[in-house]
N, C-alpha and C positions, 0 to 999 in steps of 0.2 A: 479531792483535788482542789487546790486553792482557786477560788473564783467561780467554781461550778456549783450552781444551785440545784440543778435538776438533770437527771439522766434518763432518757427514754430508749429502751431497747425494742426493736421491732424485728421479729424473725419471720421470714417468708420462705417456705419450702417450695422449690420449683421442680417439677418432674422433667424428665428428659424430653417428653413430647407434649408439654403443655398441660394445663389443668384438665382434669376429667370433668365433663359435664354430665348432668343427670340424664340417663337414657329414658326415652319414652318409646313405646312400642308401636311399630308400623306394620301394615299388612304386607310390606315388601320383604319382611323377615330380617331387616337390619335394625339396629338400634339408632334412632334419631336422638339428637342431643339438643339441649338448650343451654345457653351460656350460664356459668356459675355466677352468683351475685358478686359485686365488687367487694374488695377487701374492706373490712370495717373493724374498728377497734372496739366496737360495742360487744358485750358478751352475748353468746348465742342464747336465745330463749329456751326455756325448758320445753320438752315435747308437749304439744297441746293435745288435749282429749277432744277429738272432734265428734259431734253428734252422729250417731249411727255407726261409729267405728269401735265403740267400747264393747269388748268381749263378744264380738260377733263371730260365730263359728265359720270356718271355711267349708263351703258345701262339699259333701262327699267324703270328708275326712273324719274318721271316728275318734282318733286319739292324736293329740299333738304333744310331743315330748320335747323338752328343752334339755340339751346336754351342755352343762355350764361348768365354769371354773372361776375361782376368784383370781387366779394368777395365770399368766401365759406360760407356755413351755412345759405344761404338765401332761401333754398328750391328749387333750380333750378331743381334737379332731380325729385322731386315731381311734379313740373309743367310739365316737359318733359313727364313723364309717363302718367299723367292724360290728358294732351293735346293730346298725341298720341291716347289714348283710346277714347277720345271724337271725334276725327277725324274719327276713325274707326267706331264709332257708327253712324256717318253721312254717312256711306256707302263707305268710302274711303279705299283704300288698303294702309296700313301703316306699315313702318318698323321703328325700334328704335335702334339706335347704340350708345353704351356707349363709348365715346372717352376719358373718364377720366381714363387713364391707371394706374395712381397711386392710385386712390380711386374709383374703380367701385362700383356702387350702384344698378344697375338694377337687378342682380340676387336675392338680398334680396327683393327688392321692388315689383318684379313680381313673387316671389316664384319659380324661376327656378334654379335648382342645378344639372343639368346633363351636360355632355360634348356634344358639337355639333359633328355631323358626317361629313365626307368628301364625296362628291358626285363623280360620275364617271369623272366629269370634273376637279377633284382635287380642287374644291372650297368648303369652309365650307358651310354647310346648316344651316341657322339661326334656333334657337329654336323658338317655337311658343307658345303664351299664349294670351288669350283674343282677338284673331284675329290679333295679332301683330306678325311681324317677328322681332326677337331680337338677337343682338350680343353684347357680352361684353368680355373683357379679363378675367372677373370674372368667365366665364365658363371654362377657360383653366388653372386656377391656384386654389390652395386650399385657403380656406377662410382666413387662418392665414399666408399666404405667402406674403411677401412684394415684390413689384416690385422696384428694385434698378437699374434704367437705366438712362443713359445720354440722352440728347435730340435726337440724331440721331436714337437711338433704338426706342424711343417713336414714332417718325415720321414714321419710317418703319412699326411699328405695325399698326398705323392708316391707312397708305396706304394699308396695307393688308386687313383691314376691308372694304375698298372701292373696291378694285380690286379682292380680292380672297375670297369673300363671295358671294354666289349665292342668291342675293336679289330678283330676279325675277322681275315681273312687279309691280311697286308701284306708287301710286299717291303722297305719301309723304314719305320721309325718314327723321325722326327727329333725330338730333344729340344732345346728351346730352354732352355738352362740359365741360371740367374742368374749375374751376374758374381762372380768371386772363387773361393775354394777352401774353402767352409764346409760346413755340415751337409748342405745339399741335394746338393752334389757327392759327398760321402762316401756318402750314402745310395744314390745312383744307382750308383756304381762298386762298392759292396758288395752290391747287391741283384740287379742284372741284368747279363748278359754284353753288354758293348758291343762292336760290331764296330769301332768307332774313334771318335776325337774330331777335330773340325775347330776350329782355333783362329782366331778372328777378332780382328784388330787394326787400328789405323790406323798409318800408317808412321812416326809421330813417336816419339822415344825414350821418352817417359814412358809411352806405351801399350805399347810393346814390352817395357819392363821388367816390367810385370805379365803380359803375354802369355807371357813366358818362364816366369814362376812357374806360370801355369796349365798350360802344356805339361809342365813338370817334375812337376806333381802327377799327371797321367795316366801319365807314365812310371813314377813310383814305385808306382802301383797296377796296373802291367802292362796298361794300356789302349793299344792302338796309336794313334798320332797320324797321321791320314790326311794332314794338311797344314795350312798356314797360308794364310789369306786376308787380303790387304791391302784394307781397306775405306776409302772416301773418299780414294782415292789421289791424285786430281788433279781440278781443276775446269776445264772448258773454257768459255771465254767464248762465249755464243751469238752475239755480234756480230763479234768479230775472230777467234774460234776459237783463240785462244792458250790453251795449257794452263798452269795455275798450280798447283804442288804446295803447297796450303795447309797440309797436315799433313806436308810433306816427301814424299819418294817413294822406293820401293825398300827401305824398312825391313823389311817383312815378308819379302821375298825374301832379303835379306841375313841375317836372323835364321834363316830356314829352312835356309840353307846352313851357317850356323855350328852349328846344333843337329842337322844331319843328318836333316831331315825334308823331305818334298816341299813345294814351293811351288805352290799351287793357282791363283793368279792374283790380279788386282786388280779392284776395283769402283770406278768413278768417283764423285766427289762431284758429284751431279747433282740438280737440283730435281725432276726427273721421278720419281726413285726416292723422294725424301722425300714428295712429294705423294701418290704411290701408297700409301705406308704410312699416311699421315694420313687418307686417305679410304676405306680398305678396298678399294682397287683396285690391288693390287700390279702392278708393271710387267711381270713375266713373264706374268701372266695376261691383262692388258689390252692389251699391246703387245709380243707375243713376238718380233717381228722387229726391234725397235729395238736400237740399239747397247747401250743400258743393259741390256736383257734378255739379250742375247747374252753379256754378261760373266758373268751367273749361270749360263747354260746351259753355258758353257765349264767352269765349276767343277763343275757337276753331271756333266759327261762325265768329268772327272778322277776324281770320286768313284766313278762306275760302274766305272771301270777298276781301282780299288783295293779293291773289295768284291765279294762273291760273288753279287750279284744283277744283274750286268752283262749277262746274256744276255737273250734274247727272253722277254718276258712274265714276267720274274722267275725264270726257270728256271735261270739260270746257264749257263755254256758247255756243260757236259755235257748238261744238260737240253735245250738248244737243238739240240745234235747228235743226241740220241736222238729228238727229235720229228720229225726229217727222215727217219728210217730207215723 
């Protein structure tokens, strides 16, 4: 435009009920808040490594597993929920933590819509459903409230979920990660020791491209990759029973072989799985003998073999052996 030397564009997203403040936990059982920092044009600093927070185990938790994806929309949360349920059905003590601060899914997928209470130790008490201990920021905000935070506030919230939630004794804590390789993922891999990561993808090339990036991130930070899961692998027509690979087929298995990581299996594209997630009735919990549920159980069995809580009652092989003496 003639005479214009500089254009500055400023975009501010405003939620219907005002910006969300960072919750801090009180003994009254409600989430107190502190005002978010004023808007600034300066870039958010990278997550800082604080002394004493690096790779510090969460007391009482034997294995922490990250369920991750490079791209959103591939069904990562569906896999995380049903994997956790399948591990619980195998007799394991399982927790499920929603670390997707901007887009929490677990409240809807598990039918949990109450606020967690705060115990005498001033730690949040996880909600429980289907023998899982569950925590999500979705329990602390209204459904239509947007979380508008910069990276440092997100990392602080995630650290609170690790240090200020009373998880108790668990064989597995499953982390439902947000998509991508940003602040949340860096905070997790720098703060706690992960037993491994599970990469969820769909079989099509565009999803696999980002799945590779997510996998390589875990390799770069020395987190073992337990394997790749192909989600929405094929759709079987309920009338003619013909299988149609809507998102292609075999892409996850091919990528696993190319990158030298285990292939954990595939999950079908099936309305029953989708309906279970939308209604808070996951298929592994409500129809554990179905073909759809068995695909998740098969993946859980593969995870058990590759982690050290695969023995009876979470004791591991040596513990199981000693208990019989």
